[in-house]
HTML snippet that shows the backbone in 3Dmol.js (N, CA, C, O; Angstrom):
<script src="https://3Dmol.org/build/3Dmol-min.js"></script>
<div id="view" style="width:600px;height:400px;position:relative"></div>
<script>
const pdb = `
ATOM      1  N   MET A   1     184.785  97.150 185.382  1.00  0.00           N
ATOM      2  CA  MET A   1     185.607  96.741 186.503  1.00  0.00           C
ATOM      3  C   MET A   1     186.793  97.688 186.597  1.00  0.00           C
ATOM      4  O   MET A   1     187.439  97.989 185.593  1.00  0.00           O
ATOM      5  N   THR A   2     187.071  98.148 187.785  1.00  0.00           N
ATOM      6  CA  THR A   2     188.192  99.060 187.970  1.00  0.00           C
ATOM      7  C   THR A   2     189.491  98.271 188.113  1.00  0.00           C
ATOM      8  O   THR A   2     189.473  97.055 188.306  1.00  0.00           O
ATOM      9  N   PHE A   3     190.604  98.970 188.018  1.00  0.00           N
ATOM     10  CA  PHE A   3     191.905  98.328 188.157  1.00  0.00           C
ATOM     11  C   PHE A   3     192.067  97.723 189.546  1.00  0.00           C
ATOM     12  O   PHE A   3     192.603  96.623 189.681  1.00  0.00           O
ATOM     13  N   ALA A   4     191.613  98.425 190.575  1.00  0.00           N
ATOM     14  CA  ALA A   4     191.728  97.913 191.946  1.00  0.00           C
ATOM     15  C   ALA A   4     190.910  96.632 192.120  1.00  0.00           C
ATOM     16  O   ALA A   4     191.382  95.671 192.727  1.00  0.00           O
ATOM     17  N   THR A   5     189.699  96.617 191.594  1.00  0.00           N
ATOM     18  CA  THR A   5     188.851  95.423 191.684  1.00  0.00           C
ATOM     19  C   THR A   5     189.485  94.267 190.941  1.00  0.00           C
ATOM     20  O   THR A   5     189.461  93.129 191.409  1.00  0.00           O
ATOM     21  N   TRP A   6     190.045  94.556 189.796  1.00  0.00           N
ATOM     22  CA  TRP A   6     190.693  93.521 189.001  1.00  0.00           C
ATOM     23  C   TRP A   6     191.895  92.944 189.747  1.00  0.00           C
ATOM     24  O   TRP A   6     192.093  91.728 189.747  1.00  0.00           O
ATOM     25  N   LEU A   7     192.700  93.799 190.381  1.00  0.00           N
ATOM     26  CA  LEU A   7     193.856  93.313 191.134  1.00  0.00           C
ATOM     27  C   LEU A   7     193.423  92.370 192.247  1.00  0.00           C
ATOM     28  O   LEU A   7     194.041  91.328 192.464  1.00  0.00           O
ATOM     29  N   ILE A   8     192.371  92.738 192.941  1.00  0.00           N
ATOM     30  CA  ILE A   8     191.892  91.925 194.054  1.00  0.00           C
ATOM     31  C   ILE A   8     191.321  90.598 193.557  1.00  0.00           C
ATOM     32  O   ILE A   8     191.630  89.539 194.104  1.00  0.00           O
ATOM     33  N   LYS A   9     190.485  90.661 192.517  1.00  0.00           N
ATOM     34  CA  LYS A   9     189.782  89.477 192.038  1.00  0.00           C
ATOM     35  C   LYS A   9     190.678  88.545 191.224  1.00  0.00           C
ATOM     36  O   LYS A   9     190.679  87.338 191.464  1.00  0.00           O
ATOM     37  N   GLU A  10     191.424  89.068 190.284  1.00  0.00           N
ATOM     38  CA  GLU A  10     192.160  88.231 189.340  1.00  0.00           C
ATOM     39  C   GLU A  10     193.594  87.916 189.763  1.00  0.00           C
ATOM     40  O   GLU A  10     194.105  86.841 189.450  1.00  0.00           O
ATOM     41  N   LYS A  11     194.238  88.825 190.461  1.00  0.00           N
ATOM     42  CA  LYS A  11     195.650  88.630 190.773  1.00  0.00           C
ATOM     43  C   LYS A  11     195.923  88.292 192.231  1.00  0.00           C
ATOM     44  O   LYS A  11     197.074  88.079 192.612  1.00  0.00           O
ATOM     45  N   GLY A  12     194.872  88.242 193.053  1.00  0.00           N
ATOM     46  CA  GLY A  12     195.037  87.762 194.414  1.00  0.00           C
ATOM     47  C   GLY A  12     195.561  88.765 195.426  1.00  0.00           C
ATOM     48  O   GLY A  12     195.958  88.370 196.522  1.00  0.00           O
ATOM     49  N   PHE A  13     195.574  90.031 195.100  1.00  0.00           N
ATOM     50  CA  PHE A  13     195.964  91.030 196.079  1.00  0.00           C
ATOM     51  C   PHE A  13     194.812  91.243 197.047  1.00  0.00           C
ATOM     52  O   PHE A  13     193.647  91.115 196.672  1.00  0.00           O
ATOM     53  N   VAL A  14     195.139  91.569 198.291  1.00  0.00           N
ATOM     54  CA  VAL A  14     194.108  91.818 199.290  1.00  0.00           C
ATOM     55  C   VAL A  14     193.439  93.163 199.027  1.00  0.00           C
ATOM     56  O   VAL A  14     192.231  93.313 199.206  1.00  0.00           O
ATOM     57  N   SER A  15     194.237  94.134 198.602  1.00  0.00           N
ATOM     58  CA  SER A  15     193.705  95.472 198.344  1.00  0.00           C
ATOM     59  C   SER A  15     194.642  96.215 197.408  1.00  0.00           C
ATOM     60  O   SER A  15     195.740  95.750 197.102  1.00  0.00           O
ATOM     61  N   LYS A  16     194.189  97.377 196.959  1.00  0.00           N
ATOM     62  CA  LYS A  16     195.035  98.237 196.129  1.00  0.00           C
ATOM     63  C   LYS A  16     196.211  98.743 196.947  1.00  0.00           C
ATOM     64  O   LYS A  16     197.293  98.959 196.401  1.00  0.00           O
ATOM     65  N   ALA A  17     196.016  98.938 198.257  1.00  0.00           N
ATOM     66  CA  ALA A  17     197.093  99.393 199.132  1.00  0.00           C
ATOM     67  C   ALA A  17     198.225  98.363 199.193  1.00  0.00           C
ATOM     68  O   ALA A  17     199.396  98.735 199.261  1.00  0.00           O
ATOM     69  N   GLN A  18     197.884  97.081 199.169  1.00  0.00           N
ATOM     70  CA  GLN A  18     198.919  96.048 199.165  1.00  0.00           C
ATOM     71  C   GLN A  18     199.741  96.127 197.882  1.00  0.00           C
ATOM     72  O   GLN A  18     200.967  96.020 197.919  1.00  0.00           O
ATOM     73  N   PHE A  19     199.073  96.315 196.757  1.00  0.00           N
ATOM     74  CA  PHE A  19     199.786  96.466 195.485  1.00  0.00           C
ATOM     75  C   PHE A  19     200.687  97.697 195.527  1.00  0.00           C
ATOM     76  O   PHE A  19     201.840  97.638 195.101  1.00  0.00           O
ATOM     77  N   ASP A  20     200.163  98.819 196.044  1.00  0.00           N
ATOM     78  CA  ASP A  20     200.950 100.044 196.135  1.00  0.00           C
ATOM     79  C   ASP A  20     202.170  99.867 197.033  1.00  0.00           C
ATOM     80  O   ASP A  20     203.241 100.386 196.720  1.00  0.00           O
ATOM     81  N   SER A  21     202.027  99.144 198.145  1.00  0.00           N
ATOM     82  CA  SER A  21     203.174  98.939 199.026  1.00  0.00           C
ATOM     83  C   SER A  21     204.226  98.068 198.348  1.00  0.00           C
ATOM     84  O   SER A  21     205.423  98.278 198.542  1.00  0.00           O
ATOM     85  N   LEU A  22     203.785  97.086 197.550  1.00  0.00           N
ATOM     86  CA  LEU A  22     204.726  96.275 196.781  1.00  0.00           C
ATOM     87  C   LEU A  22     205.490  97.140 195.788  1.00  0.00           C
ATOM     88  O   LEU A  22     206.711  97.037 195.671  1.00  0.00           O
ATOM     89  N   VAL A  23     204.766  97.988 195.079  1.00  0.00           N
ATOM     90  CA  VAL A  23     205.385  98.858 194.076  1.00  0.00           C
ATOM     91  C   VAL A  23     206.368  99.827 194.743  1.00  0.00           C
ATOM     92  O   VAL A  23     207.440 100.088 194.198  1.00  0.00           O
ATOM     93  N   ASN A  24     206.019 100.353 195.899  1.00  0.00           N
ATOM     94  CA  ASN A  24     206.873 101.333 196.574  1.00  0.00           C
ATOM     95  C   ASN A  24     208.157 100.732 197.132  1.00  0.00           C
ATOM     96  O   ASN A  24     209.111 101.468 197.385  1.00  0.00           O
ATOM     97  N   THR A  25     208.210  99.409 197.333  1.00  0.00           N
ATOM     98  CA  THR A  25     209.430  98.785 197.846  1.00  0.00           C
ATOM     99  C   THR A  25     210.440  98.487 196.745  1.00  0.00           C
ATOM    100  O   THR A  25     211.594  98.164 197.028  1.00  0.00           O
ATOM    101  N   LEU A  26     210.014  98.592 195.505  1.00  0.00           N
ATOM    102  CA  LEU A  26     210.904  98.278 194.380  1.00  0.00           C
ATOM    103  C   LEU A  26     211.722  99.491 193.967  1.00  0.00           C
ATOM    104  O   LEU A  26     211.299 100.630 194.168  1.00  0.00           O
ATOM    105  N   PRO A  27     212.895  99.246 193.388  1.00  0.00           N
ATOM    106  CA  PRO A  27     213.641 100.368 192.800  1.00  0.00           C
ATOM    107  C   PRO A  27     212.878 100.917 191.588  1.00  0.00           C
ATOM    108  O   PRO A  27     211.953 100.279 191.084  1.00  0.00           O
ATOM    109  N   TYR A  28     213.271 102.085 191.137  1.00  0.00           N
ATOM    110  CA  TYR A  28     212.536 102.787 190.078  1.00  0.00           C
ATOM    111  C   TYR A  28     212.323 101.918 188.845  1.00  0.00           C
ATOM    112  O   TYR A  28     211.204 101.849 188.337  1.00  0.00           O
ATOM    113  N   GLU A  29     213.353 101.260 188.356  1.00  0.00           N
ATOM    114  CA  GLU A  29     213.245 100.473 187.129  1.00  0.00           C
ATOM    115  C   GLU A  29     212.284  99.295 187.312  1.00  0.00           C
ATOM    116  O   GLU A  29     211.476  99.020 186.425  1.00  0.00           O
ATOM    117  N   GLY A  30     212.361  98.607 188.436  1.00  0.00           N
ATOM    118  CA  GLY A  30     211.456  97.496 188.719  1.00  0.00           C
ATOM    119  C   GLY A  30     210.024  97.970 188.859  1.00  0.00           C
ATOM    120  O   GLY A  30     209.096  97.302 188.403  1.00  0.00           O
ATOM    121  N   ARG A  31     209.839  99.129 189.494  1.00  0.00           N
ATOM    122  CA  ARG A  31     208.510  99.713 189.673  1.00  0.00           C
ATOM    123  C   ARG A  31     207.882 100.018 188.319  1.00  0.00           C
ATOM    124  O   ARG A  31     206.713  99.715 188.083  1.00  0.00           O
ATOM    125  N   ARG A  32     208.669 100.617 187.438  1.00  0.00           N
ATOM    126  CA  ARG A  32     208.180 100.977 186.116  1.00  0.00           C
ATOM    127  C   ARG A  32     207.769  99.733 185.334  1.00  0.00           C
ATOM    128  O   ARG A  32     206.711  99.720 184.705  1.00  0.00           O
ATOM    129  N   LYS A  33     208.605  98.675 185.368  1.00  0.00           N
ATOM    130  CA  LYS A  33     208.296  97.443 184.637  1.00  0.00           C
ATOM    131  C   LYS A  33     207.062  96.751 185.198  1.00  0.00           C
ATOM    132  O   LYS A  33     206.256  96.219 184.434  1.00  0.00           O
ATOM    133  N   LEU A  34     206.898  96.747 186.521  1.00  0.00           N
ATOM    134  CA  LEU A  34     205.744  96.105 187.140  1.00  0.00           C
ATOM    135  C   LEU A  34     204.452  96.823 186.776  1.00  0.00           C
ATOM    136  O   LEU A  34     203.445  96.180 186.478  1.00  0.00           O
ATOM    137  N   ILE A  35     204.474  98.134 186.798  1.00  0.00           N
ATOM    138  CA  ILE A  35     203.284  98.909 186.448  1.00  0.00           C
ATOM    139  C   ILE A  35     202.908  98.690 184.986  1.00  0.00           C
ATOM    140  O   ILE A  35     201.730  98.530 184.665  1.00  0.00           O
ATOM    141  N   ILE A  36     203.895  98.681 184.104  1.00  0.00           N
ATOM    142  CA  ILE A  36     203.627  98.428 182.684  1.00  0.00           C
ATOM    143  C   ILE A  36     203.062  97.023 182.490  1.00  0.00           C
ATOM    144  O   ILE A  36     202.126  96.831 181.714  1.00  0.00           O
ATOM    145  N   TYR A  37     203.627  96.043 183.193  1.00  0.00           N
ATOM    146  CA  TYR A  37     203.144  94.659 183.094  1.00  0.00           C
ATOM    147  C   TYR A  37     201.673  94.573 183.481  1.00  0.00           C
ATOM    148  O   TYR A  37     200.880  93.963 182.763  1.00  0.00           O
ATOM    149  N   TYR A  38     201.302  95.173 184.601  1.00  0.00           N
ATOM    150  CA  TYR A  38     199.914  95.080 185.041  1.00  0.00           C
ATOM    151  C   TYR A  38     198.968  95.885 184.164  1.00  0.00           C
ATOM    152  O   TYR A  38     197.799  95.519 184.036  1.00  0.00           O
ATOM    153  N   LYS A  39     199.434  96.963 183.561  1.00  0.00           N
ATOM    154  CA  LYS A  39     198.587  97.690 182.613  1.00  0.00           C
ATOM    155  C   LYS A  39     198.287  96.825 181.399  1.00  0.00           C
ATOM    156  O   LYS A  39     197.153  96.797 180.921  1.00  0.00           O
ATOM    157  N   ILE A  40     199.291  96.121 180.898  1.00  0.00           N
ATOM    158  CA  ILE A  40     199.099  95.238 179.749  1.00  0.00           C
ATOM    159  C   ILE A  40     198.173  94.086 180.117  1.00  0.00           C
ATOM    160  O   ILE A  40     197.284  93.735 179.342  1.00  0.00           O
ATOM    161  N   GLU A  41     198.374  93.494 181.298  1.00  0.00           N
ATOM    162  CA  GLU A  41     197.512  92.402 181.753  1.00  0.00           C
ATOM    163  C   GLU A  41     196.060  92.848 181.879  1.00  0.00           C
ATOM    164  O   GLU A  41     195.152  92.123 181.473  1.00  0.00           O
ATOM    165  N   TYR A  42     195.835  94.032 182.436  1.00  0.00           N
ATOM    166  CA  TYR A  42     194.483  94.538 182.624  1.00  0.00           C
ATOM    167  C   TYR A  42     193.817  94.817 181.283  1.00  0.00           C
ATOM    168  O   TYR A  42     192.642  94.496 181.108  1.00  0.00           O
ATOM    169  N   GLU A  43     194.534  95.402 180.338  1.00  0.00           N
ATOM    170  CA  GLU A  43     193.977  95.647 179.011  1.00  0.00           C
ATOM    171  C   GLU A  43     193.623  94.332 178.326  1.00  0.00           C
ATOM    172  O   GLU A  43     192.596  94.235 177.654  1.00  0.00           O
ATOM    173  N   HIS A  44     194.478  93.315 178.497  1.00  0.00           N
ATOM    174  CA  HIS A  44     194.194  92.000 177.926  1.00  0.00           C
ATOM    175  C   HIS A  44     192.941  91.413 178.575  1.00  0.00           C
ATOM    176  O   HIS A  44     192.104  90.829 177.886  1.00  0.00           O
ATOM    177  N   TYR A  45     192.806  91.561 179.877  1.00  0.00           N
ATOM    178  CA  TYR A  45     191.619  91.067 180.576  1.00  0.00           C
ATOM    179  C   TYR A  45     190.355  91.747 180.053  1.00  0.00           C
ATOM    180  O   TYR A  45     189.345  91.083 179.819  1.00  0.00           O
ATOM    181  N   LEU A  46     190.405  93.055 179.872  1.00  0.00           N
ATOM    182  CA  LEU A  46     189.235  93.774 179.373  1.00  0.00           C
ATOM    183  C   LEU A  46     188.853  93.322 177.969  1.00  0.00           C
ATOM    184  O   LEU A  46     187.673  93.270 177.625  1.00  0.00           O
ATOM    185  N   ASP A  47     189.863  92.993 177.158  1.00  0.00           N
ATOM    186  CA  ASP A  47     189.601  92.553 175.789  1.00  0.00           C
ATOM    187  C   ASP A  47     189.032  91.141 175.728  1.00  0.00           C
ATOM    188  O   ASP A  47     188.297  90.824 174.792  1.00  0.00           O
ATOM    189  N   THR A  48     189.347  90.287 176.692  1.00  0.00           N
ATOM    190  CA  THR A  48     188.966  88.882 176.605  1.00  0.00           C
ATOM    191  C   THR A  48     187.826  88.486 177.536  1.00  0.00           C
ATOM    192  O   THR A  48     187.345  87.355 177.455  1.00  0.00           O
ATOM    193  N   ARG A  49     187.381  89.369 178.409  1.00  0.00           N
ATOM    194  CA  ARG A  49     186.299  88.985 179.334  1.00  0.00           C
ATOM    195  C   ARG A  49     184.994  88.850 178.564  1.00  0.00           C
ATOM    196  O   ARG A  49     184.768  89.562 177.585  1.00  0.00           O
ATOM    197  N   PRO A  50     184.150  87.950 179.000  1.00  0.00           N
ATOM    198  CA  PRO A  50     182.858  87.788 178.321  1.00  0.00           C
ATOM    199  C   PRO A  50     181.967  89.006 178.568  1.00  0.00           C
ATOM    200  O   PRO A  50     181.947  89.571 179.662  1.00  0.00           O
ATOM    201  N   MET A  51     181.251  89.385 177.555  1.00  0.00           N
ATOM    202  CA  MET A  51     180.337  90.519 177.668  1.00  0.00           C
ATOM    203  C   MET A  51     178.969  90.010 178.099  1.00  0.00           C
ATOM    204  O   MET A  51     178.521  88.954 177.652  1.00  0.00           O
ATOM    205  N   GLN A  52     178.320  90.755 178.956  1.00  0.00           N
ATOM    206  CA  GLN A  52     176.976  90.395 179.389  1.00  0.00           C
ATOM    207  C   GLN A  52     175.972  91.186 178.559  1.00  0.00           C
ATOM    208  O   GLN A  52     176.016  92.415 178.497  1.00  0.00           O
ATOM    209  N   LEU A  53     175.087  90.461 177.937  1.00  0.00           N
ATOM    210  CA  LEU A  53     174.065  91.106 177.121  1.00  0.00           C
ATOM    211  C   LEU A  53     172.802  91.256 177.954  1.00  0.00           C
ATOM    212  O   LEU A  53     172.417  90.350 178.693  1.00  0.00           O
ATOM    213  N   GLU A  54     172.166  92.406 177.823  1.00  0.00           N
ATOM    214  CA  GLU A  54     170.925  92.641 178.530  1.00  0.00           C
ATOM    215  C   GLU A  54     169.820  92.931 177.511  1.00  0.00           C
ATOM    216  O   GLU A  54     169.986  93.750 176.606  1.00  0.00           O
ATOM    217  N   LEU A  55     168.719  92.256 177.678  1.00  0.00           N
ATOM    218  CA  LEU A  55     167.580  92.447 176.791  1.00  0.00           C
ATOM    219  C   LEU A  55     166.414  93.025 177.593  1.00  0.00           C
ATOM    220  O   LEU A  55     166.185  92.665 178.748  1.00  0.00           O
ATOM    221  N   GLU A  56     165.700  93.912 176.953  1.00  0.00           N
ATOM    222  CA  GLU A  56     164.516  94.462 177.589  1.00  0.00           C
ATOM    223  C   GLU A  56     163.299  93.882 176.882  1.00  0.00           C
ATOM    224  O   GLU A  56     163.110  94.064 175.680  1.00  0.00           O
ATOM    225  N   ILE A  57     162.485  93.187 177.652  1.00  0.00           N
ATOM    226  CA  ILE A  57     161.305  92.560 177.085  1.00  0.00           C
ATOM    227  C   ILE A  57     160.100  93.451 177.400  1.00  0.00           C
ATOM    228  O   ILE A  57     159.841  93.802 178.551  1.00  0.00           O
ATOM    229  N   LYS A  58     159.379  93.801 176.337  1.00  0.00           N
ATOM    230  CA  LYS A  58     158.211  94.688 176.518  1.00  0.00           C
ATOM    231  C   LYS A  58     156.937  93.910 176.336  1.00  0.00           C
ATOM    232  O   LYS A  58     155.848  94.473 176.447  1.00  0.00           O
TER     233      LYS A  58
END
`;
const viewer = $3Dmol.createViewer("view");
viewer.addModel(pdb, "pdb");
viewer.setStyle({}, {cartoon: {color: "spectrum"}});
viewer.zoomTo();
viewer.render();
</script>
């Protein structure tokens, strides 16, 4: 899952462009903290999501 897909599915953003416009309206310090927050959230999501196992039956 990409970061854009994750933002749309898990965090309720309509698109990556909406997230980018939110980030661009913030001052530098707020922008930096928001980006770091979402990077940590996304890494946590990747670590905790269930893995799908695929078996090949011959």
